[in-house]
C-alpha positions as CSV (number, residue, x, y, z in Angstrom):
1,M,22.5,6.7,13.8
2,N,19.7,6.1,11.3
3,K,21.5,6.3,7.9
4,H,18.2,7.3,6.3
5,S,17.8,10.4,8.3
6,I,16.5,13.7,6.9
7,D,17.7,17.0,8.5
8,T,14.7,19.2,9.1
9,R,16.7,22.1,10.5
10,R,15.9,25.3,8.7
11,R,19.4,25.8,7.5
12,A,19.8,22.3,6.1
13,L,16.4,22.5,4.4
14,L,17.3,25.7,2.6
15,R,20.6,24.3,1.2
16,G,20.7,23.0,-2.3
17,A,19.1,19.7,-3.4
18,G,22.2,17.8,-2.2
19,A,23.4,14.9,-4.2
20,A,20.6,15.1,-6.7
21,G,21.9,18.1,-8.5
22,L,20.7,18.7,-12.0
23,A,20.5,15.8,-14.4
24,L,18.1,17.1,-17.1
25,G,20.2,16.2,-20.1
26,G,19.7,12.5,-19.6
27,G,22.2,11.6,-16.9
28,A,20.4,10.8,-13.6
29,M,21.7,10.5,-10.1
30,S,23.7,7.3,-9.8
31,L,21.8,4.5,-8.2
32,P,23.1,2.1,-5.5
33,A,24.9,-1.0,-6.8
34,M,22.3,-3.5,-7.9
35,A,22.3,-7.0,-6.4
36,D,22.6,-9.0,-9.6
37,E,22.8,-12.3,-7.9
38,K,19.7,-14.4,-8.3
39,P,19.1,-16.2,-4.9
40,A,19.7,-19.9,-5.0
41,D,16.4,-20.3,-3.1
42,P,14.4,-17.1,-3.2
43,W,11.7,-18.4,-0.8
44,Q,14.4,-19.2,1.8
45,Q,15.4,-15.6,1.6
46,A,11.7,-14.6,2.0
47,Q,11.5,-16.7,5.2
48,A,14.6,-14.9,6.5
49,I,12.7,-11.7,6.2
50,A,9.8,-13.1,8.2
51,A,12.2,-14.5,10.8
52,R,13.4,-11.0,11.7
53,F,10.0,-10.2,13.1
54,K,9.6,-13.3,15.4
55,T,10.9,-11.3,18.4
56,P,8.2,-8.7,19.3
57,L,9.0,-5.1,20.1
58,V,9.3,-4.3,23.8
59,F,7.8,-1.3,25.6
60,R,7.8,-0.2,29.2
61,K,4.8,-1.6,31.2
62,Q,3.1,1.6,31.9
63,D,-0.2,3.0,30.3
64,F,-0.9,6.6,29.6
65,V,-4.7,6.9,29.1
66,I,-5.7,9.9,27.1
67,T,-8.7,10.7,29.3
68,A,-6.2,11.3,32.2
69,H,-4.9,14.2,30.1
70,G,-8.3,15.7,29.3
71,A,-9.7,13.8,26.4
72,K,-13.4,13.6,26.2
73,P,-15.5,11.4,23.9
74,C,-18.0,12.9,21.5
75,K,-21.4,12.1,20.0
76,V,-21.5,11.1,16.3
77,S,-24.0,12.3,13.7
78,T,-24.6,11.2,10.1
79,V,-24.4,13.7,7.2
80,K,-24.5,13.7,3.5
81,G,-21.0,13.3,2.1
82,F,-19.1,10.9,-0.2
83,I,-18.3,7.2,0.2
84,G,-16.0,7.3,-2.8
85,H,-14.5,9.9,-5.1
86,H,-17.6,12.0,-6.2
87,E,-19.8,9.1,-5.1
88,P,-22.5,10.5,-2.7
89,G,-23.6,8.7,0.4
90,M,-24.2,9.1,4.1
91,V,-21.1,9.4,6.3
92,S,-20.4,9.6,10.1
93,T,-18.8,12.6,11.7
94,P,-18.5,14.1,15.2
95,A,-21.5,16.1,16.2
96,A,-21.2,19.9,16.3
97,G,-19.3,21.1,19.4
98,A,-17.3,17.9,19.8
99,H,-14.3,18.2,22.2
100,D,-10.9,18.4,20.5
101,C,-8.7,15.6,21.9
102,Y,-5.6,16.6,20.0
103,P,-4.0,18.4,23.1
104,A,-4.8,15.4,25.3
105,I,-3.3,12.9,22.9
106,A,-0.2,15.0,22.4
107,A,0.2,15.4,26.2
108,A,-0.2,11.6,26.8
109,I,2.5,10.9,24.1
110,A,4.8,13.5,25.6
111,A,4.4,12.1,29.1
112,C,5.0,8.6,27.8
113,A,8.2,9.7,26.0
114,R,9.5,11.5,29.1
115,A,9.0,8.4,31.2
116,G,11.1,6.4,28.8
117,G,8.3,4.9,26.8
118,G,5.2,2.9,27.4
119,R,1.7,2.6,26.0
120,V,-0.7,5.5,25.1
121,V,-4.2,4.1,25.4
122,I,-7.2,5.4,23.4
123,P,-10.3,3.9,25.1
124,A,-13.6,2.8,23.5
125,G,-15.7,5.7,22.3
126,A,-15.6,8.4,19.5
127,W,-12.8,10.9,19.7
128,L,-12.3,14.0,17.6
129,C,-8.6,14.8,17.0
130,K,-8.0,18.3,15.4
131,G,-4.3,17.7,14.7
132,P,-1.8,15.0,14.0
133,I,-0.9,12.1,16.2
134,V,2.9,12.2,16.3
135,L,4.7,9.1,17.6
136,R,7.9,9.2,19.5
137,S,10.6,6.6,20.2
138,N,9.6,3.8,22.5
139,V,5.9,4.9,22.4
140,H,3.1,2.4,21.6
141,V,-0.2,4.1,20.7
142,H,-3.0,1.6,21.2
143,L,-6.7,1.8,20.3
144,K,-9.0,-0.3,22.5
145,S,-11.9,-2.2,21.0
146,G,-14.6,0.2,20.0
147,A,-12.2,3.2,19.8
148,H,-13.0,5.4,16.8
149,V,-10.6,8.4,16.2
150,F,-12.1,10.9,13.8
151,F,-9.4,13.2,12.5
152,S,-10.5,16.7,11.6
153,N,-11.7,17.2,8.0
154,D,-10.4,20.8,8.1
155,P,-7.0,21.0,6.3
156,D,-6.1,24.0,8.4
157,D,-5.8,21.8,11.4
158,F,-2.9,20.1,9.8
159,A,-1.0,23.3,9.1
160,K,-0.7,24.4,12.7
161,Y,1.7,22.0,14.5
162,G,4.6,21.4,12.1
163,E,8.2,22.0,13.0
164,V,8.8,24.5,10.1
165,D,7.1,27.9,10.2
166,C,6.3,28.8,6.6
167,G,4.4,32.0,7.3
168,P,1.1,32.2,5.5
169,N,1.4,28.6,4.3
170,G,1.3,27.4,7.9
171,K,3.6,25.5,10.3
172,L,4.4,22.6,8.0
173,T,5.8,19.1,8.2
174,L,8.6,17.5,6.2
175,S,6.7,15.0,4.1
176,R,6.9,13.1,0.8
177,W,4.1,13.5,-1.7
178,Q,4.0,10.9,-4.4
179,S,7.6,10.3,-3.8
180,N,8.9,13.9,-3.8
181,D,10.0,15.6,-0.7
182,C,8.3,18.8,0.4
183,L,7.0,20.9,3.3
184,N,3.2,20.3,3.5
185,Y,0.2,19.6,5.7
186,S,1.1,17.1,8.4
187,P,0.1,13.5,7.8
188,L,-2.7,12.5,10.2
189,V,-0.4,10.1,12.0
190,Y,3.3,10.9,11.7
191,A,6.8,10.0,13.0
192,H,10.2,11.2,11.9
193,K,13.5,9.6,12.8
194,Q,11.9,7.6,15.7
195,N,12.8,4.1,16.8
196,N,10.8,1.3,18.4
197,I,7.3,2.6,17.8
198,A,3.9,0.9,17.4
199,L,0.4,1.8,16.3
200,T,-2.0,-1.0,17.2
201,G,-5.7,-1.8,17.8
202,E,-7.5,-4.7,19.5
203,D,-9.6,-5.5,16.4
204,W,-11.2,-3.9,13.4
205,T,-13.6,-1.9,15.7
206,S,-10.4,0.1,16.5
207,I,-10.8,2.7,13.8
208,L,-8.7,5.6,12.5
209,D,-11.0,7.7,10.3
210,G,-9.6,10.4,8.0
211,Q,-13.0,11.8,7.1
212,G,-11.8,12.2,3.5
213,G,-15.4,12.3,2.2
214,V,-16.9,14.5,4.9
215,P,-17.6,18.0,3.5
216,L,-16.7,21.3,5.2
217,G,-19.1,24.3,5.3
218,D,-18.2,25.2,1.7
219,G,-19.3,21.7,0.5
220,D,-15.7,20.5,-0.4
221,C,-14.0,17.6,1.2
222,W,-10.4,16.3,1.1
223,W,-11.2,14.2,-1.9
224,D,-12.3,17.2,-4.0
225,W,-8.7,18.3,-4.1
226,K,-8.0,15.5,-6.5
227,S,-10.4,17.1,-9.0
228,K,-13.6,19.1,-8.6
229,R,-17.0,17.7,-9.2
230,S,-18.8,18.8,-12.4
231,G,-20.6,22.1,-11.8
232,S,-18.3,23.2,-9.0
233,K,-17.9,27.0,-8.8
234,E,-14.1,26.8,-8.1
235,A,-11.6,24.8,-10.1
236,A,-9.0,24.8,-7.4
237,S,-7.4,21.3,-7.1
238,Q,-4.1,19.5,-7.5
239,V,-4.7,19.3,-11.2
240,A,-5.6,22.9,-11.8
241,V,-3.0,25.7,-12.5
242,N,-2.3,27.3,-9.1
243,P,-1.6,31.0,-9.3
244,A,0.5,30.6,-6.1
245,N,3.1,28.8,-8.3
246,P,5.4,31.1,-10.3
247,P,4.9,31.6,-14.0
248,S,8.5,30.5,-14.7
249,I,10.6,27.8,-13.1
250,L,13.4,30.4,-13.3
251,T,11.8,32.2,-10.3
252,V,12.9,29.4,-8.0
253,A,15.8,28.0,-10.0
254,P,17.5,31.0,-11.8
255,D,20.6,29.0,-13.0
256,L,18.7,26.7,-15.3
257,T,19.6,26.8,-19.0
258,P,16.9,27.6,-21.6
259,A,17.0,23.9,-22.6
260,Q,16.4,22.8,-19.1
261,V,13.6,25.2,-18.6
262,K,12.0,23.9,-21.8
263,L,12.3,20.3,-20.7
264,I,10.7,21.0,-17.3
265,E,7.9,23.3,-18.4
266,G,7.0,21.6,-21.6
267,D,4.5,23.2,-24.0
268,S,1.7,24.2,-21.6
269,S,1.1,25.7,-18.2
270,R,0.2,22.3,-16.8
271,W,3.5,22.2,-14.9
272,R,2.1,24.8,-12.6
273,N,-0.5,22.4,-11.2
274,D,0.5,21.5,-7.7
275,E,0.8,17.8,-8.5
276,S,3.2,18.7,-11.4
277,Y,4.9,21.7,-9.8
278,L,6.4,19.6,-7.0
279,P,8.2,17.1,-9.3
280,S,9.3,20.1,-11.4
281,L,11.0,21.5,-8.3
282,S,12.8,18.2,-7.9
283,E,14.0,18.2,-11.5
284,A,15.3,21.7,-11.1
285,G,17.3,20.8,-8.0
286,V,15.4,23.1,-5.7
287,A,16.1,22.6,-2.0
288,V,13.4,20.9,0.1
289,G,13.1,24.0,2.3
290,K,11.9,25.9,-0.7
291,R,9.3,23.3,-1.8
292,V,6.6,25.0,0.4
293,F,3.0,23.9,0.0
294,G,0.4,23.7,2.8
295,R,-2.2,26.5,2.8
296,G,-3.0,27.8,-0.6
297,H,-2.1,24.5,-2.2
298,Y,-3.9,21.2,-2.8
299,L,-1.6,18.3,-2.0
300,R,-3.5,16.0,0.4
301,P,-1.5,14.5,3.2
302,C,-1.1,10.8,3.8
303,M,-3.1,9.2,6.5
304,I,-0.1,7.5,8.2
305,E,3.4,8.5,7.2
306,F,6.7,7.5,9.0
307,I,10.0,8.8,7.7
308,G,13.4,7.5,8.7
309,C,12.1,5.2,11.5
310,D,13.5,1.8,12.6
311,K,11.6,-1.0,14.3
312,V,7.9,-0.2,13.5
313,L,4.8,-2.2,14.2
314,L,1.4,-1.5,12.7
315,K,-1.2,-4.0,13.8
316,G,-4.8,-4.8,14.3
317,Y,-6.8,-1.7,13.4
318,Q,-9.0,-0.4,10.6
319,V,-8.4,2.7,8.5
320,N,-11.3,4.6,6.8
321,Q,-11.7,7.5,4.5
322,A,-8.0,8.5,4.2
323,P,-7.4,11.9,2.5
324,F,-4.7,10.3,0.3
325,W,-2.4,7.2,0.7
326,L,-3.3,5.2,3.8
327,H,0.2,4.0,4.9
328,H,3.4,5.6,3.6
329,P,6.6,4.5,5.4
330,V,9.6,6.2,3.9
331,A,13.3,5.1,4.5
332,C,12.2,2.9,7.3
333,R,13.8,-0.4,8.4
334,D,12.3,-3.4,10.1
335,L,8.7,-2.5,9.6
336,E,5.8,-5.0,10.2
337,I,2.2,-4.4,9.2
338,R,-0.1,-7.2,10.3
339,K,-3.9,-7.8,10.5
340,V,-4.8,-4.2,9.4
341,H,-8.0,-3.7,7.5
342,M,-7.8,-0.9,4.9
343,D,-11.2,0.4,3.7
344,S,-11.0,3.7,1.8
345,M,-12.5,4.3,-1.6
346,G,-11.3,7.8,-2.2
347,P,-9.0,9.0,-4.9
348,N,-5.3,7.8,-4.5
349,S,-6.4,5.6,-1.6
350,D,-3.4,3.3,-1.9
351,G,-3.5,0.9,1.1
352,F,0.2,0.4,1.8
353,D,3.1,2.2,0.0
354,P,6.5,1.4,1.5
355,E,9.1,3.6,-0.1
356,A,12.9,3.2,0.1
357,C,12.4,0.8,3.0
358,D,14.5,-2.2,3.9
359,T,13.0,-5.3,5.5
360,V,9.2,-5.1,5.5
361,L,6.7,-7.8,6.4
362,V,3.0,-7.4,5.2
363,E,0.9,-10.2,6.6
364,D,-2.8,-11.0,7.2
365,C,-4.0,-7.6,5.9
366,T,-7.1,-6.9,3.9
367,F,-7.6,-4.2,1.3
368,N,-10.6,-2.4,-0.1
369,T,-9.1,0.7,-1.7
370,G,-9.8,3.3,-4.3
371,D,-6.3,2.9,-5.8
372,D,-3.6,0.2,-5.5
373,C,-3.9,-2.1,-2.6
374,I,-0.1,-2.3,-2.1
375,A,2.2,-0.1,-4.1
376,I,5.9,-0.3,-3.5
377,K,7.7,3.0,-4.2
378,A,11.3,4.2,-4.3
379,G,11.6,7.9,-5.0
380,K,10.7,10.0,-8.1
381,N,12.6,12.4,-10.3
382,L,15.9,13.2,-8.4
383,D,14.6,12.4,-5.0
384,T,16.3,9.1,-4.8
385,Q,18.7,9.8,-1.9
386,F,17.3,6.9,0.2
387,G,18.1,4.2,-2.4
388,P,16.0,1.2,-3.3
389,T,13.1,-0.5,-1.6
390,Q,14.3,-4.1,-0.8
391,N,13.6,-7.2,1.2
392,V,9.8,-7.1,1.3
393,L,7.6,-10.1,2.0
394,I,3.9,-10.0,1.4
395,Q,1.9,-13.0,2.5
396,K,-1.6,-14.2,3.5
397,C,-3.3,-11.0,2.4
398,I,-6.7,-10.4,0.8
399,M,-7.3,-7.8,-1.9
400,N,-10.8,-6.7,-3.0
401,S,-11.3,-3.4,-4.8
402,G,-8.3,-1.5,-6.1
403,H,-6.4,-0.5,-9.2
404,G,-3.6,-3.1,-8.7
405,G,-3.4,-5.8,-6.0
406,V,0.4,-6.1,-5.5
407,T,2.0,-3.2,-7.4
408,L,5.6,-2.2,-7.8
409,G,5.9,1.5,-8.9
410,S,5.1,3.8,-10.5
411,E,7.4,6.0,-8.5
412,M,10.5,3.8,-8.4
413,S,13.4,6.0,-9.5
414,G,15.6,4.6,-6.7
415,G,14.9,1.0,-7.7
416,I,13.0,-2.0,-6.2
417,Q,14.5,-5.4,-5.6
418,H,14.0,-8.6,-3.6
419,V,10.2,-8.5,-3.2
420,Y,8.3,-11.7,-2.4
421,A,4.6,-12.3,-2.5
422,Q,2.9,-15.6,-1.6
423,D,-0.3,-17.1,-0.5
424,I,-2.4,-14.1,-1.6
425,E,-6.1,-14.1,-2.4
426,F,-7.2,-11.4,-4.8
427,R,-10.8,-12.0,-3.7
428,N,-12.3,-9.2,-5.7
429,V,-15.7,-9.5,-4.1
430,N,-16.8,-6.2,-5.6
431,W,-16.2,-7.4,-9.1
432,A,-19.6,-6.3,-10.5
433,T,-19.4,-2.7,-9.3
434,S,-15.8,-1.9,-8.4
435,P,-13.5,-4.6,-9.8
436,L,-9.8,-5.1,-9.1
437,S,-8.2,-3.6,-12.2
438,T,-5.2,-5.9,-12.3
439,A,-3.7,-8.4,-9.8
440,I,0.1,-8.3,-10.1
441,R,1.3,-5.0,-11.5
442,M,4.6,-3.4,-12.3
443,K,4.6,0.2,-13.6
444,T,7.1,2.8,-14.5
445,N,8.1,5.1,-17.4
446,M,10.9,7.2,-19.0
447,N,10.6,9.7,-16.1
448,R,10.3,7.4,-13.1
449,G,13.0,5.0,-14.5
450,G,14.7,3.0,-11.9
451,F,15.2,-0.7,-11.8
452,L,12.9,-3.5,-10.8
453,K,14.4,-6.9,-10.3
454,H,14.1,-10.1,-8.2
455,F,10.4,-10.1,-7.8
456,Y,8.9,-13.5,-6.9
457,V,5.2,-14.4,-6.7
458,R,3.6,-17.8,-6.0
459,N,0.4,-19.4,-4.7
460,V,-2.1,-16.8,-5.8
461,T,-5.9,-17.3,-6.1
462,I,-8.2,-14.9,-7.9
463,P,-11.7,-16.5,-7.6
464,N,-13.6,-13.7,-9.2
465,G,-11.0,-12.7,-11.8
466,V,-10.0,-9.1,-12.5
467,Q,-11.7,-6.4,-14.6
468,T,-13.0,-8.1,-17.8
469,T,-13.1,-4.9,-19.9
470,P,-10.1,-3.0,-21.3
471,Q,-8.7,0.3,-20.0
472,Y,-6.4,1.7,-22.6
473,Y,-3.4,3.9,-22.0
474,N,-2.8,7.2,-23.7
475,P,0.4,7.2,-25.7
476,L,2.3,10.4,-26.7
477,P,1.3,11.9,-30.0
478,G,3.1,10.2,-32.8
479,S,3.9,7.1,-30.8
480,P,4.4,3.8,-32.7
481,I,1.8,2.3,-30.4
482,A,-1.7,3.4,-31.6
483,P,-4.2,4.9,-29.1
484,K,-6.7,2.4,-27.7
485,S,-4.6,-0.6,-28.8
486,V,-3.0,-1.6,-25.4
487,S,-5.0,-2.3,-22.3
488,S,-2.3,-1.4,-19.8
489,S,-4.3,0.2,-17.0
490,A,-6.8,-2.6,-16.4
491,G,-7.9,-6.0,-17.6
492,A,-4.8,-8.1,-17.4
493,V,-4.0,-10.5,-14.5
494,I,-0.3,-9.8,-14.8
495,T,0.8,-6.3,-16.0
496,I,4.3,-5.0,-16.6
497,D,3.9,-1.5,-17.9
498,C,7.1,0.5,-18.7
499,D,5.2,3.3,-20.4
500,Y,2.8,4.2,-17.5
501,A,1.1,7.6,-18.1
502,P,3.7,8.9,-20.5
503,T,1.8,12.2,-21.0
504,A,2.1,13.1,-17.3
505,D,5.8,13.8,-17.4
506,N,7.7,16.4,-19.5
507,V,11.2,15.1,-18.5
508,R,11.6,11.6,-19.9
509,T,15.4,10.9,-19.5
510,R,15.5,7.9,-17.3
511,P,14.7,4.6,-19.0
512,P,13.6,1.8,-16.6
513,V,15.2,-1.6,-16.4
514,V,12.9,-4.6,-15.6
515,S,14.3,-8.1,-15.2
516,N,14.1,-11.2,-13.0
517,V,10.4,-11.5,-12.4
518,H,9.2,-15.0,-11.6
519,I,5.5,-15.8,-11.1
520,S,4.1,-19.3,-10.5
521,N,0.9,-21.0,-9.4
522,V,-1.7,-18.3,-10.2
523,K,-5.2,-19.7,-10.4
524,V,-7.9,-17.4,-11.8
525,G,-11.7,-18.0,-11.7
526,N,-14.4,-16.7,-14.0
527,V,-17.5,-14.5,-13.4
528,K,-20.6,-14.3,-15.4
529,T,-20.9,-10.8,-17.0
530,K,-23.4,-9.5,-19.5
531,A,-20.9,-10.1,-22.3
532,G,-20.1,-13.6,-21.2
533,T,-18.2,-15.7,-18.6
534,Y,-14.7,-14.3,-18.2
535,S,-11.8,-14.1,-15.8
536,C,-10.1,-11.0,-17.3
537,F,-9.8,-9.1,-20.5
538,Q,-6.2,-10.3,-21.2
539,A,-4.1,-12.7,-19.2
540,I,-0.7,-11.0,-19.6
541,M,0.3,-7.5,-20.6
542,L,4.1,-6.8,-21.1
543,L,4.8,-3.3,-22.4
544,G,8.5,-2.6,-22.4
545,P,10.2,0.8,-22.6
546,V,9.0,2.8,-25.7
547,A,12.0,4.4,-27.2
548,F,9.9,7.0,-29.0
549,D,9.1,8.6,-25.6
550,Y,12.7,9.2,-24.6
551,N,14.0,12.8,-24.7
552,G,17.4,12.2,-23.1
553,D,20.8,12.0,-24.8
554,D,21.7,8.3,-24.4
555,P,19.2,6.0,-26.1
556,S,21.5,3.0,-25.5
557,K,20.1,3.0,-22.0
558,I,16.7,1.7,-23.3
559,V,16.6,-2.0,-22.9
560,P,13.8,-4.6,-23.2
561,I,12.1,-6.4,-20.4
562,T,14.2,-9.6,-19.7
563,D,14.2,-12.8,-17.7
564,I,10.5,-13.2,-17.0
565,T,9.0,-16.6,-16.1
566,I,5.3,-17.4,-15.7
567,T,4.9,-21.1,-14.6
568,D,2.0,-23.4,-13.7
569,C,-0.8,-20.8,-14.0
570,D,-4.4,-21.0,-15.1
571,F,-5.7,-17.7,-16.2
572,G,-9.3,-18.8,-16.9
573,N,-11.3,-17.4,-19.8
574,A,-9.8,-14.2,-21.1
575,A,-12.4,-12.1,-22.9
576,N,-9.8,-11.2,-25.6
577,A,-9.2,-14.9,-26.3
578,D,-7.8,-14.2,-29.8
579,K,-5.0,-12.1,-28.2
580,P,-4.6,-13.5,-24.7
581,W,-1.3,-11.6,-24.2
582,F,0.4,-8.4,-25.4
583,A,4.2,-8.1,-25.7
584,Y,6.3,-5.1,-26.8
585,N,10.1,-4.6,-26.3
586,V,10.3,-7.9,-24.5
587,K,13.2,-10.3,-24.5
588,S,12.7,-13.8,-23.0
589,A,9.4,-14.0,-21.3
590,K,9.0,-17.8,-20.8
591,L,5.5,-19.3,-20.3
592,T,5.6,-22.9,-19.0
593,N,2.4,-24.9,-18.4
594,V,0.2,-21.8,-18.7
595,T,-3.5,-22.4,-19.4
596,I,-5.6,-19.7,-21.0
597,V,-9.1,-20.4,-22.2
598,G,-8.5,-24.1,-21.6
599,K,-5.4,-24.2,-23.8
600,V,-2.1,-25.2,-22.3
601,I,0.8,-23.0,-23.6
602,N,4.5,-23.5,-23.5
603,T,6.3,-20.7,-25.3
604,T,8.8,-17.9,-25.0
605,L,7.7,-14.4,-25.9
606,T,10.1,-12.1,-27.7
607,A,8.9,-8.8,-29.3
């Protein structure tokens, strides 16, 4: 049995929050035992991860073509929409009256599963799917060359087919939104507790299109749920107070003490925004079955989300215009993503976000994303029941636009360990208009906490540098770190940020622990900007936990960043040449044969 399983039965969902309980006074849910042992040869361990995927998945030799179940291709038109968040442009969409292929795709998958497995084939052509593609064990869904699946841009179509009937909120699906469990709109491609599954294409003309920037009749699109455009008549979005959420957390968690209520709600009504209300429910120990979103709420679903699945292959297709995160495997084991092209410039368009997964291979993928290219996650608040993400190998990938290239966090309350990245090209071809904010990024804070250890990076090229201007973080009022003094969000090649977005979380009781990070052979090129020829704003940014932010009861848990090595690297011409690095609450960050602005540096940073 899959030890990562989630029980979606109504009775189980309505029970209490399980092992999480309440830990608002500073004590968090206990984490799994950390593997403190430093591998004798970390890259040998990385190759052991790759070796697990040498034997391909096996499926029955029978095809189930969706046209045999009633699917019909559609014509495509071009309309005014958005090619990025609030960035207007022309986008493709199925023409009016297009046939809905959802029933045919669902029937083909069901027939395949009844037969004991096989391959569900989506032929060349444009296909409208007004509902989720739900994979089942031993089923391989394959897009032929030239197959373009347009998922509906109407949110209501993803509140019709879920396993949990939530009345006016819709028939919803067990999901995880920014690392918190909930019942919500179905992801566009979904699987739950399935084994031996595959989603593949023949090449990058095999396209899964979320239509995130295609407006509905009212002019809004999925991406407007992040935040409304200026001049919009309606403020409804994930960051606006939602009157559907109760005025007091006591409505859903009546046993909280006044101190716990104060900690969760803070000093404003912001906690009632959908994006804040969900983590508040986690902090309050509210059962997943009572974390009901869907209709009337504004949490966009992931494009592709698999929960509790083993033996997963994702290969050879392209993803466009995702409503939210592009790929989000949760509590999966033995997952391979290979030769996938991710091109989505919408808000929160992370390319690949494995969460609480064990044994993952990312290889030969390209990323052009509106948020982090890769962002490794591991739960948030008290939703850490699946433990850490571990044994991840990332290699031979290309990153262009994005906030971070290879990112760990920010949602990492369950811990991240044994991650390896090698032979990566942060190509950053859009450096003049949409630059990569930072290449190698670790981010957490006093709320997300967790541990990050045994992270190894080598053989990285960054021919066009990263963003050459600063992007400052916003400290809490009264912080010892002055506003606009630390460029933690963009501008550094290597970023370790233990105070990421501190103003976003009211509960700050879980200090993070970051150690054993080893980076070598990073080569950064320069680009000619109006201000000069630069590679970055700052080579290295190391911001350890800021004790001022902590509002728990055991400050002894706050420890500095430790055991960091950066070796044999050339960071090019940092624009902030007088201060090529920043360090705060750092113990032992060793720089060996590091070149910045032509100067070779050998030193140990302690601050």
